[in-house]
MDAnalysis code that builds the backbone (N, CA, C; Angstrom):
import MDAnalysis as mda
import numpy as np

u = mda.Universe.empty(390, n_residues=130, atom_resindex=np.repeat(np.arange(130), 3), trajectory=True)
u.add_TopologyAttr("name", ["N", "CA", "C"] * 130)
u.add_TopologyAttr("resid", np.arange(1, 131))
u.add_TopologyAttr("resname", ["MET", "ASN", "LEU", "THR", "THR", "ASN", "PRO", "THR", "LEU", "SER", "ASN", "SER", "ASP", "LEU", "ILE", "ASN", "TYR", "VAL", "GLU", "SER", "LYS", "TYR", "LEU", "LYS", "ASN", "ASN", "THR", "LEU", "ILE", "THR", "LYS", "LYS", "LYS", "SER", "THR", "ILE", "LYS", "ILE", "GLY", "ASP", "ILE", "VAL", "ARG", "ILE", "GLY", "TYR", "LEU", "ILE", "PRO", "GLU", "GLY", "GLU", "LYS", "GLU", "ARG", "THR", "GLN", "TYR", "TYR", "GLU", "GLY", "LEU", "ILE", "ILE", "ALA", "ILE", "ASN", "ASN", "ARG", "GLN", "ILE", "GLY", "LYS", "SER", "PHE", "ILE", "ILE", "ARG", "ARG", "THR", "VAL", "GLN", "ASN", "ILE", "GLY", "ILE", "GLU", "GLN", "ILE", "PHE", "VAL", "LEU", "ASN", "SER", "PRO", "LYS", "ILE", "ILE", "SER", "ILE", "THR", "LYS", "LYS", "GLN", "SER", "SER", "LYS", "VAL", "ARG", "ARG", "SER", "LYS", "LEU", "TYR", "PHE", "LEU", "ARG", "GLU", "LEU", "ARG", "GLY", "LYS", "SER", "THR", "ARG", "LEU", "LYS", "ILE", "LYS", "PHE"])
u.atoms.positions = np.array([
    [29.408, -11.324, -3.508],
    [28.666, -10.133, -3.460],
    [28.771, -9.418, -2.291],
    [29.676, -8.203, -2.318],
    [29.639, -7.272, -1.194],
    [29.321, -5.649, -1.039],
    [28.713, -5.552, -0.464],
    [28.292, -4.015, -0.532],
    [29.114, -3.024, -0.745],
    [29.851, -3.172, 0.041],
    [31.136, -2.012, -0.101],
    [31.679, -2.082, -1.234],
    [32.176, -3.058, -2.042],
    [32.817, -2.681, -3.334],
    [31.925, -2.606, -4.491],
    [30.612, -2.560, -4.744],
    [29.900, -2.384, -5.578],
    [28.742, -1.749, -5.328],
    [29.044, -0.300, -4.672],
    [27.717, 0.443, -4.567],
    [26.819, 1.053, -5.204],
    [26.938, 0.429, -6.595],
    [25.425, 0.550, -7.627],
    [25.076, -0.590, -7.831],
    [24.558, -1.221, -6.745],
    [23.608, -2.419, -6.917],
    [22.222, -2.042, -7.186],
    [21.164, -2.524, -8.088],
    [19.716, -2.364, -7.629],
    [19.184, -2.475, -6.804],
    [17.729, -2.564, -6.674],
    [16.697, -2.505, -5.522],
    [16.800, -3.927, -5.481],
    [16.507, -4.721, -6.791],
    [16.151, -6.253, -6.625],
    [17.656, -6.834, -6.202],
    [18.595, -6.544, -6.832],
    [20.259, -7.297, -6.426],
    [20.269, -7.014, -4.590],
    [20.160, -5.967, -4.303],
    [20.002, -5.757, -2.671],
    [18.697, -6.602, -2.025],
    [18.135, -6.957, -2.416],
    [17.078, -7.223, -1.730],
    [17.234, -8.676, -1.489],
    [17.676, -9.456, -2.935],
    [18.293, -10.349, -2.945],
    [19.244, -11.189, -2.238],
    [20.421, -10.018, -2.307],
    [21.550, -10.283, -1.484],
    [21.243, -10.525, -0.006],
    [20.168, -9.523, 0.400],
    [19.624, -9.568, 2.298],
    [19.143, -10.855, 2.269],
    [18.198, -11.360, 1.554],
    [17.183, -12.447, 1.451],
    [18.489, -14.059, 1.681],
    [19.026, -13.663, 1.024],
    [19.994, -14.963, 0.549],
    [21.033, -15.088, 1.996],
    [21.053, -14.067, 2.508],
    [22.076, -14.081, 3.695],
    [21.216, -14.427, 4.734],
    [19.761, -14.037, 5.251],
    [19.141, -14.187, 6.167],
    [18.511, -15.825, 5.997],
    [18.426, -16.482, 4.815],
    [17.823, -17.681, 4.494],
    [19.164, -18.654, 4.902],
    [20.403, -18.523, 4.733],
    [21.510, -19.191, 4.984],
    [21.386, -19.090, 6.701],
    [21.386, -18.349, 7.539],
    [21.445, -18.286, 8.826],
    [20.092, -18.795, 9.791],
    [19.070, -19.011, 9.003],
    [17.997, -19.380, 9.489],
    [17.688, -20.844, 9.216],
    [17.983, -21.644, 9.920],
    [17.123, -23.062, 9.695],
    [15.910, -23.223, 10.037],
    [15.383, -22.358, 10.553],
    [13.761, -22.657, 11.299],
    [13.103, -22.427, 10.250],
    [13.264, -21.703, 9.051],
    [12.499, -21.517, 7.859],
    [11.994, -22.827, 7.303],
    [13.139, -23.664, 6.791],
    [12.866, -24.474, 6.102],
    [12.009, -25.757, 7.299],
    [12.360, -25.598, 8.703],
    [11.323, -26.379, 9.462],
    [10.004, -26.108, 9.208],
    [9.722, -25.118, 9.171],
    [8.192, -24.666, 9.048],
    [7.551, -24.627, 8.032],
    [8.487, -24.919, 6.865],
    [7.956, -24.617, 5.218],
    [7.609, -26.165, 5.139],
    [8.220, -26.749, 5.577],
    [7.742, -28.510, 5.155],
    [6.709, -28.878, 5.721],
    [6.252, -28.454, 6.807],
    [5.036, -28.941, 7.977],
    [3.842, -28.472, 7.366],
    [3.761, -27.321, 6.694],
    [2.429, -26.829, 6.454],
    [1.496, -27.319, 4.970],
    [1.096, -27.820, 4.693],
    [0.551, -27.700, 3.043],
    [-1.181, -27.039, 3.074],
    [-1.300, -27.108, 1.623],
    [-2.891, -26.421, 1.631],
    [-3.890, -27.713, 2.002],
    [-4.815, -27.274, 3.074],
    [-5.616, -28.292, 3.269],
    [-5.451, -28.836, 4.803],
    [-4.070, -28.205, 5.350],
    [-4.000, -28.920, 6.776],
    [-5.120, -27.783, 7.423],
    [-5.560, -28.517, 8.820],
    [-6.185, -28.072, 9.788],
    [-4.970, -27.459, 10.576],
    [-4.772, -26.092, 11.097],
    [-3.344, -25.565, 11.869],
    [-3.960, -25.027, 13.118],
    [-2.965, -24.683, 14.192],
    [-3.158, -24.213, 14.948],
    [-1.916, -23.423, 15.172],
    [-2.371, -22.341, 15.151],
    [-0.773, -21.195, 15.573],
    [-0.740, -20.512, 16.546],
    [0.113, -20.385, 17.167],
    [0.488, -19.504, 18.340],
    [0.982, -18.288, 17.946],
    [0.733, -16.906, 17.887],
    [0.988, -15.770, 17.983],
    [1.262, -14.752, 19.352],
    [1.846, -13.777, 19.503],
    [1.683, -12.798, 20.165],
    [0.974, -11.894, 19.735],
    [0.416, -11.405, 20.930],
    [-0.305, -10.264, 20.813],
    [-0.194, -9.138, 22.001],
    [0.596, -7.953, 21.797],
    [0.782, -6.957, 22.938],
    [-0.634, -6.507, 23.702],
    [0.048, -6.714, 24.599],
    [-1.392, -5.750, 25.347],
    [-0.872, -4.915, 26.653],
    [-1.062, -3.941, 26.321],
    [-0.471, -2.647, 27.308],
    [1.168, -2.987, 27.248],
    [1.782, -3.349, 28.075],
    [3.180, -3.624, 28.353],
    [3.824, -4.880, 28.081],
    [2.651, -5.878, 28.022],
    [3.175, -7.370, 28.114],
    [2.638, -7.904, 27.012],
    [3.104, -9.209, 26.606],
    [2.714, -9.603, 25.616],
    [2.337, -11.142, 26.158],
    [1.031, -11.310, 25.073],
    [-0.107, -12.794, 25.696],
    [0.414, -13.465, 24.298],
    [-0.144, -14.662, 24.153],
    [-0.157, -15.863, 23.275],
    [-1.644, -15.928, 23.077],
    [-1.770, -15.907, 21.535],
    [-3.440, -15.937, 21.202],
    [-3.435, -16.953, 20.281],
    [-4.273, -18.124, 20.358],
    [-4.153, -19.235, 19.564],
    [-5.073, -19.172, 18.094],
    [-5.031, -19.445, 16.933],
    [-5.816, -19.413, 15.864],
    [-5.650, -20.764, 15.411],
    [-7.143, -21.463, 15.150],
    [-6.691, -22.364, 14.571],
    [-7.697, -22.582, 13.266],
    [-7.321, -23.226, 12.022],
    [-8.267, -23.104, 11.058],
    [-7.697, -23.715, 9.490],
    [-8.334, -23.796, 8.592],
    [-8.011, -24.600, 7.588],
    [-7.104, -23.486, 6.412],
    [-6.061, -24.050, 6.007],
    [-5.011, -23.107, 5.121],
    [-5.577, -23.611, 3.643],
    [-6.093, -22.032, 3.074],
    [-6.462, -22.349, 1.939],
    [-5.693, -21.469, 0.854],
    [-4.780, -21.230, 1.374],
    [-3.845, -20.580, -0.162],
    [-2.346, -20.332, 0.623],
    [-1.404, -20.562, 0.038],
    [0.091, -20.442, 0.334],
    [0.753, -19.392, -0.672],
    [1.422, -18.724, -0.325],
    [1.752, -17.518, -1.317],
    [3.165, -17.861, -0.907],
    [4.258, -18.576, -2.203],
    [5.709, -18.549, -2.345],
    [6.605, -17.397, -2.297],
    [7.288, -16.706, -1.611],
    [8.365, -15.855, -1.720],
    [9.328, -15.704, -0.940],
    [10.240, -16.685, -0.815],
    [10.904, -17.006, 0.124],
    [10.840, -16.328, 1.350],
    [11.467, -15.069, 1.840],
    [10.746, -14.831, 3.199],
    [9.871, -14.205, 3.578],
    [9.234, -13.534, 2.205],
    [7.922, -13.097, 2.555],
    [7.046, -14.180, 2.503],
    [7.020, -15.452, 2.503],
    [5.850, -16.588, 2.272],
    [4.881, -16.312, 3.525],
    [3.875, -16.452, 2.677],
    [2.642, -16.118, 3.580],
    [1.371, -17.061, 3.272],
    [0.630, -17.303, 4.202],
    [-0.301, -18.212, 4.001],
    [-2.020, -17.603, 4.508],
    [-2.726, -18.095, 4.149],
    [-4.554, -17.756, 4.483],
    [-4.830, -18.892, 5.067],
    [-5.629, -18.431, 6.464],
    [-6.033, -19.403, 7.530],
    [-7.931, -19.011, 7.146],
    [-8.401, -20.189, 7.276],
    [-9.891, -19.848, 7.533],
    [-10.511, -20.455, 8.475],
    [-11.213, -20.090, 8.943],
    [-12.352, -20.619, 10.096],
    [-13.756, -20.226, 10.278],
    [-14.563, -20.713, 10.566],
    [-16.182, -20.333, 10.772],
    [-16.389, -20.324, 12.504],
    [-16.745, -18.787, 12.921],
    [-17.135, -18.878, 13.799],
    [-18.610, -18.101, 13.967],
    [-19.588, -19.059, 14.671],
    [-21.022, -18.559, 14.349],
    [-21.598, -18.610, 13.199],
    [-21.406, -19.665, 12.147],
    [-21.858, -19.261, 10.842],
    [-21.067, -18.078, 9.783],
    [-19.744, -17.318, 10.397],
    [-19.274, -16.245, 9.905],
    [-18.103, -16.912, 9.529],
    [-17.874, -16.867, 8.244],
    [-16.347, -17.179, 8.036],
    [-15.003, -16.300, 7.929],
    [-14.062, -16.489, 8.629],
    [-13.248, -15.325, 8.751],
    [-11.758, -15.820, 8.310],
    [-11.047, -14.920, 7.997],
    [-9.715, -15.295, 7.017],
    [-8.720, -14.391, 7.734],
    [-7.515, -14.844, 7.925],
    [-6.263, -14.420, 8.684],
    [-5.057, -14.634, 7.637],
    [-4.636, -13.551, 7.381],
    [-3.484, -14.081, 6.599],
    [-2.398, -13.522, 7.330],
    [-1.207, -14.754, 7.848],
    [-0.071, -14.884, 8.471],
    [1.353, -15.079, 7.507],
    [2.325, -14.247, 7.925],
    [3.464, -14.200, 7.194],
    [4.223, -15.258, 8.302],
    [5.097, -16.136, 7.257],
    [5.348, -17.173, 7.740],
    [6.683, -17.405, 8.906],
    [7.387, -16.140, 8.376],
    [8.717, -15.863, 9.375],
    [8.548, -14.848, 10.061],
    [7.375, -14.455, 10.315],
    [6.978, -13.200, 11.518],
    [7.536, -13.847, 12.673],
    [8.047, -13.254, 13.709],
    [8.879, -13.266, 14.723],
    [7.787, -13.193, 15.571],
    [6.284, -12.773, 15.464],
    [5.395, -12.927, 15.934],
    [4.742, -14.133, 16.228],
    [5.053, -15.183, 15.497],
    [4.156, -16.629, 15.509],
    [5.854, -17.344, 16.224],
    [4.874, -18.248, 17.268],
    [5.820, -18.738, 18.174],
    [5.288, -20.365, 17.781],
    [4.214, -20.454, 17.058],
    [4.163, -22.311, 17.482],
    [3.420, -22.285, 16.243],
    [3.299, -23.381, 15.342],
    [2.754, -24.015, 14.613],
    [2.415, -25.267, 14.290],
    [1.664, -25.813, 14.942],
    [0.950, -27.544, 15.093],
    [0.373, -27.886, 13.954],
    [0.221, -28.692, 13.746],
    [-0.629, -29.250, 12.151],
    [-1.601, -30.317, 13.329],
    [-2.813, -30.214, 13.080],
    [-3.726, -30.719, 13.573],
    [-4.264, -32.076, 12.786],
    [-4.770, -31.952, 11.505],
    [-5.485, -32.911, 10.683],
    [-4.719, -32.170, 9.369],
    [-4.504, -33.594, 8.196],
    [-4.582, -33.030, 7.011],
    [-5.495, -33.760, 5.773],
    [-5.569, -33.195, 4.969],
    [-7.076, -33.305, 4.277],
    [-6.575, -33.483, 2.756],
    [-6.861, -34.500, 1.849],
    [-6.836, -34.469, 0.349],
    [-7.365, -33.531, -0.497],
    [-6.484, -32.714, -1.125],
    [-7.013, -31.904, -1.934],
    [-6.730, -31.704, -3.039],
    [-7.107, -31.188, -4.274],
    [-7.022, -31.106, -5.530],
    [-6.647, -29.840, -6.366],
    [-6.565, -28.985, -5.365],
    [-6.510, -27.583, -5.853],
    [-5.222, -26.856, -5.181],
    [-4.700, -25.883, -5.538],
    [-3.369, -25.271, -4.854],
    [-4.450, -24.464, -4.203],
    [-5.247, -23.816, -4.108],
    [-6.214, -22.436, -3.896],
    [-7.326, -23.027, -3.255],
    [-7.669, -23.089, -2.049],
    [-9.144, -23.708, -2.081],
    [-10.190, -22.524, -1.570],
    [-9.833, -21.385, -2.599],
    [-10.887, -20.049, -2.471],
    [-12.436, -20.577, -2.644],
    [-12.754, -21.746, -3.242],
    [-14.351, -21.767, -3.980],
    [-14.869, -22.390, -2.407],
    [-14.370, -22.608, -1.138],
    [-14.852, -22.454, 0.107],
    [-15.399, -21.281, 0.818],
    [-15.070, -20.466, -0.097],
    [-15.911, -19.461, 0.779],
    [-17.347, -19.182, 0.157],
    [-17.967, -19.830, -0.951],
    [-19.234, -20.004, -1.456],
    [-20.184, -20.878, -0.752],
    [-19.740, -22.129, -0.120],
    [-19.910, -23.320, 0.456],
    [-20.532, -22.902, 2.172],
    [-21.268, -23.278, 2.586],
    [-21.564, -23.354, 3.805],
    [-22.214, -24.659, 4.251],
    [-22.052, -24.891, 5.733],
    [-22.295, -25.816, 6.357],
    [-21.452, -27.360, 6.250],
    [-21.896, -28.528, 6.080],
    [-21.358, -29.611, 5.618],
    [-20.067, -29.662, 4.229],
    [-20.865, -28.962, 3.115],
    [-20.416, -29.037, 1.931],
    [-18.798, -28.558, 2.213],
    [-18.507, -27.738, 3.340],
    [-17.420, -27.585, 3.126],
    [-16.437, -28.590, 3.914],
    [-16.822, -29.561, 4.190],
    [-16.065, -30.329, 4.891],
    [-14.853, -31.303, 3.567],
    [-13.497, -31.577, 3.952],
    [-12.664, -32.181, 3.183],
    [-12.575, -33.670, 3.282],
    [-12.301, -34.618, 2.569],
    [-11.674, -35.480, 3.043],
    [-10.326, -35.907, 3.855],
    [-10.577, -36.537, 4.768],
    [-9.116, -36.777, 5.658],
    [-8.049, -37.597, 4.913],
    [-6.945, -37.285, 4.845],
    [-6.087, -37.673, 4.637],
    [-5.458, -38.719, 5.675],
    [-5.218, -40.446, 5.668],
    [-4.809, -40.902, 6.454],
    [-2.948, -41.221, 6.243],
])
């Protein structure tokens, strides 16, 4: 499909065309995609601008949901700080994410772990997968 020969493309066709070109050229997506799963405890390093400089901040937590939308793939990480649950959404293919390291895997039987939001203390622990 060539954009110059067919100027009457719909918006969804145009988005699919751009995504397919990007997916073919970027092998980093497949590397990151295969490493993370629901129930993993991961440590993500992402860039934060501070004035004129940028620094790396690390965020560690449990992956409770993954939304698969090709380039727009995102995931929600939950962690508890001083008995307050904090969730943050990360876009997998963001240029701000510089590292994803898996700390631990857990055995889960759900695709979304939203039920952990209501639990407190030791009841939020998951079985470790060896």
